[in-house]
C-alpha positions, 0 to 999 in steps of 0.5 A: 141437515143444513143446521148440522153443517153450520154447527160443524163450520162454526165450532172451530171458529168459536174455539179459535176465537177463545184462544187469545187471552186478554189481561187486565193491562190490555195486553194479549198473548198476541200482543205482549208489547203494550206501551200503555201504562208503562214508565221508562228511564233513559239509560243511553243515547247517541247518534244512530250511526254509533249504535254499538257505542252509545253514551250513558246518561245520568241516572233518573235525569230523563223519564217517560210515562205513557198513560193508558188514557193517551197522555204522556209525562216526561222529565227532561233533566230539570224540566217537565213535559206533558203531551199526548201519545199513540203507537202503531202497530202494537208489537215489538217494532212500530211507530210512536207518535207524539203530539205537541209536548209542553215543556217547562223552561228552566235552565238546566246544567251544562251537558244536559240533553233535555232540550235536545231530547224534548225537541226530538220527541215529536211526530212519528218516530220508530221504536223497538222493544227487546229484553225489556228495553225500549229503543227509540230512533228519532229523525231530527237529529238521527239519534237512538235513545235506549230506555229501561222499564221502571215497571 
């Protein structure tokens, strides 16, 4: 008789455990905001205090690729960068953490934000994903960077 109660107790748990679907890219129904394996194109940037009036940036001048193995590749206008990344928690809002980013040192044209952007992408920074756009808010300086998914 004890065995029967054990089976009745475990049955709902087994059914609930099977409800979460895992996809090939590592996302689940509970976590559709996977950043690993994604590539982003910077489309707007500006002071966080002016969130409604961000400036557009030149097309394809700034990109960010976040690999599944934790490596990150950047295009900062005329310079390239590489480093490591991780995020927490996995959801529409969270923290992105970047390690040291090695950046080439070409002299970019006037008006480039490459040096500013590469300097801001360090440590732990806030992010959100809505409508296929990744918004990153840096603290030093307090700026917003809006990225479109390339994938």
